[in-house]
C-alpha positions as CSV (number, residue, x, y, z in Angstrom):
1,X,111.7,164.1,198.4
2,X,109.4,161.2,198.1
3,X,107.8,160.5,194.8
4,X,104.0,160.4,194.5
5,X,102.6,156.9,194.4
6,X,101.1,157.5,191.0
7,X,104.4,158.6,189.5
8,X,106.4,155.6,190.7
9,X,105.5,153.1,188.0
10,X,106.1,155.7,185.2
11,X,109.4,156.7,186.7
12,X,110.5,153.1,187.0
13,X,109.4,152.3,183.5
14,X,111.4,155.3,182.2
15,X,114.5,154.3,184.1
16,X,114.3,150.7,182.9
17,X,113.9,151.8,179.3
18,X,117.0,154.0,179.6
19,X,119.0,151.2,181.1
20,X,117.9,148.8,178.3
21,X,118.7,151.3,175.6
22,X,122.2,151.9,177.0
23,X,122.8,148.1,177.4
24,X,121.6,147.5,173.8
25,X,124.0,150.2,172.5
26,X,126.9,148.7,174.3
27,X,126.1,145.2,173.2
28,X,125.3,145.7,169.5
29,X,127.7,148.6,169.1
30,X,130.7,146.5,170.3
31,X,129.4,143.4,168.4
32,X,129.0,145.5,165.2
33,X,125.8,143.6,164.3
34,X,122.2,143.2,165.3
35,X,122.3,139.5,164.2
36,X,123.2,138.2,167.6
37,X,120.5,136.1,169.1
38,X,122.1,135.6,172.6
39,X,122.0,139.3,173.1
40,X,118.4,139.6,172.2
41,X,117.5,136.7,174.5
42,X,119.5,138.2,177.3
43,X,117.8,141.6,177.0
44,X,114.4,139.9,177.0
45,X,115.2,137.8,180.1
46,X,116.7,140.9,181.8
47,X,113.6,142.9,181.0
48,X,111.2,140.2,182.1
49,X,112.9,139.8,185.5
50,X,113.2,143.5,186.0
51,X,109.5,144.0,185.3
52,X,108.5,141.1,187.5
53,X,110.7,142.2,190.4
54,X,109.5,145.8,190.1
55,X,105.8,144.7,190.0
56,X,106.3,142.6,193.1
57,X,108.0,145.4,195.0
58,X,105.4,147.9,194.1
59,X,102.6,145.7,195.3
60,X,104.3,144.4,198.4
61,X,106.8,147.0,199.6
62,X,106.4,150.4,198.0
63,X,108.8,152.0,200.4
64,X,111.6,149.6,199.3
65,X,110.5,150.0,195.7
66,X,111.1,153.8,196.0
67,X,114.4,153.4,197.8
68,X,115.7,151.0,195.1
69,X,115.1,153.7,192.5
70,X,117.6,156.0,194.3
71,X,120.8,154.2,193.3
72,X,123.9,155.0,191.5
73,X,127.3,156.5,192.3
74,X,126.0,160.1,192.8
75,X,123.4,158.9,195.3
76,X,125.9,157.4,197.7
77,X,126.4,159.5,200.9
78,X,129.9,158.1,201.5
79,X,132.7,159.3,199.1
80,X,134.3,155.9,199.1
81,X,131.1,154.3,198.0
82,X,130.9,156.8,195.2
83,X,134.2,155.5,194.0
84,X,133.3,151.9,194.4
85,X,130.0,152.3,192.5
86,X,131.7,154.2,189.7
87,X,134.2,151.3,189.4
88,X,131.3,148.8,189.5
89,X,129.4,150.7,186.8
90,X,132.5,150.6,184.6
91,X,132.8,146.9,185.3
92,X,129.2,146.3,184.4
93,X,129.7,148.1,181.1
94,X,132.7,145.8,180.4
95,X,130.5,142.8,181.0
96,X,128.5,143.9,177.9
97,X,131.3,145.3,175.7
98,X,133.7,142.4,176.1
99,X,131.2,139.8,175.0
100,X,130.2,142.1,172.1
101,X,133.8,142.2,171.0
102,X,133.9,138.4,171.5
103,X,131.0,138.1,169.1
104,X,132.6,140.5,166.6
105,X,135.9,138.7,166.5
106,X,134.6,135.1,167.2
107,X,137.0,134.5,170.1
108,X,135.0,132.0,172.1
109,X,133.3,129.7,169.6
110,X,130.8,128.8,172.3
111,X,128.1,126.2,171.7
112,X,124.4,127.1,171.8
113,X,123.9,125.7,175.3
114,X,126.1,128.4,176.9
115,X,123.6,131.3,176.5
116,X,120.8,129.0,177.9
117,X,122.9,128.1,180.9
118,X,123.9,131.8,181.4
119,X,120.3,132.9,181.4
120,X,119.4,130.2,183.9
121,X,122.2,131.5,186.1
122,X,121.0,135.0,185.7
123,X,117.4,133.9,186.5
124,X,118.7,132.2,189.7
125,X,120.2,135.5,190.7
126,X,116.9,137.3,190.2
127,X,115.1,134.7,192.3
128,X,117.6,135.2,195.0
129,X,117.1,139.0,194.9
130,X,113.3,138.5,195.4
131,X,114.0,136.3,198.4
132,X,116.3,139.0,199.9
133,X,113.7,141.7,199.2
134,X,111.0,139.6,200.9
135,X,113.1,139.3,204.0
136,X,114.7,142.7,204.2
137,X,112.7,145.9,203.7
138,X,115.8,148.0,204.4
139,X,117.6,146.8,201.3
140,X,118.2,150.3,199.8
141,X,120.4,150.8,196.7
142,X,122.8,153.0,198.7
143,X,124.9,152.1,201.7
144,X,123.4,153.9,204.8
145,X,121.6,153.1,208.0
146,X,118.0,154.3,207.9
147,X,115.7,155.4,210.7
148,X,114.1,152.4,212.4
149,X,116.4,149.9,210.7
150,X,116.9,146.7,212.5
151,X,119.2,143.7,212.0
152,X,117.8,141.1,209.7
153,X,119.0,137.6,210.7
154,X,116.4,135.3,209.1
155,X,116.0,133.7,205.7
156,X,119.1,134.1,203.5
157,X,120.6,136.4,206.2
158,X,120.9,133.3,208.5
159,X,123.3,131.8,205.9
160,X,125.5,134.7,204.9
161,X,125.6,138.3,206.1
162,X,125.3,139.8,202.6
163,X,123.0,137.6,200.5
164,X,122.3,140.5,198.1
165,X,125.9,140.5,197.1
166,X,126.0,136.7,196.9
167,X,123.2,136.5,194.4
168,X,124.6,139.5,192.6
169,X,127.7,137.4,191.9
170,X,125.4,134.8,190.3
171,X,123.9,137.4,188.1
172,X,127.1,139.0,187.1
173,X,128.7,135.7,186.2
174,X,125.6,134.7,184.2
175,X,125.7,137.8,182.0
176,X,128.8,137.0,179.8
177,X,127.7,133.3,179.7
178,X,124.2,134.4,178.6
179,X,125.9,136.3,175.8
180,X,127.8,133.2,174.8
181,X,131.2,134.6,175.8
182,X,133.8,132.8,177.9
183,X,136.2,135.7,177.6
184,X,133.6,138.0,179.1
185,X,134.2,136.3,182.4
186,X,137.4,138.4,182.6
187,X,135.2,141.5,183.3
188,X,133.3,139.6,186.0
189,X,136.6,138.8,187.7
190,X,137.4,142.5,187.7
191,X,134.2,143.5,189.4
192,X,134.7,141.1,192.3
193,X,137.3,143.4,194.1
194,X,134.9,146.3,193.9
195,X,132.1,144.3,195.3
196,X,134.2,143.0,198.2
197,X,135.4,146.5,198.9
198,X,131.8,147.7,199.0
199,X,130.8,144.9,201.3
200,X,133.6,145.6,203.8
201,X,132.8,149.3,203.9
202,X,129.1,148.5,204.5
203,X,130.1,146.2,207.3
204,X,132.2,148.9,208.9
205,X,129.2,151.3,208.7
206,X,126.7,148.7,210.1
207,X,129.0,147.7,212.9
208,X,129.3,151.3,213.9
209,X,125.8,152.6,213.5
210,X,123.3,149.7,213.6
211,X,122.5,148.3,217.1
212,X,122.9,144.6,217.3
213,X,125.0,144.2,214.2
214,X,128.2,143.1,216.0
215,X,126.3,140.3,217.7
216,X,124.9,139.3,214.4
217,X,128.4,139.0,212.9
218,X,129.4,136.7,215.7
219,X,126.3,134.5,215.0
220,X,126.6,134.4,211.2
221,X,130.3,133.9,210.4
222,X,130.3,134.0,206.6
223,X,130.0,137.2,204.7
224,X,129.5,136.0,201.1
225,X,130.0,132.3,200.5
226,X,129.1,129.7,203.1
227,X,132.0,127.8,204.4
228,X,134.5,130.0,202.5
229,X,134.3,133.7,203.5
């Protein structure tokens, strides 16, 4: 059921607030302190980019805005994608908890420049997401082929087949660095297999159900990283 246009911003604001509260609990609960400036800066940067991206989508592509609100493991129509998204959600939680433990036990001893670099990397990922959204109005949060969907081969899709996942890697790598944690990168490495599994399952679906996609895969060779894979 489609949400009314007037309720969309309120629903989005509520969802963002819930996510931020959960993130804050994981961060400061694992750190055992509120005196952790990289975590506060990270949450502020994350909120700013979330608000900016949501505002842009609501103004320029409300259908995509609504589709992006229907994400999460339970929303996935494919049972394998439910498993993948559950694993990814656990991995995302680990991206916050492990740096928190790092802060508690002072494992990394990172310099002050690391959180700044991490937030810049995170911001680069958000900019990439905006570019993907501008190019592809079919970028739903779930893996499915929608009525009227066509192959997108322009913009970032002319470089790699899955630019959303490519920029997601930038964001995910940036999170532990933004929190000043080198050891937090271990959680990032654990998420990569789930992301690749999701990507391959999505390609299988698109090849089967989206006309023109097999031709697109022959034209654009690389799935995720240009010149690598």
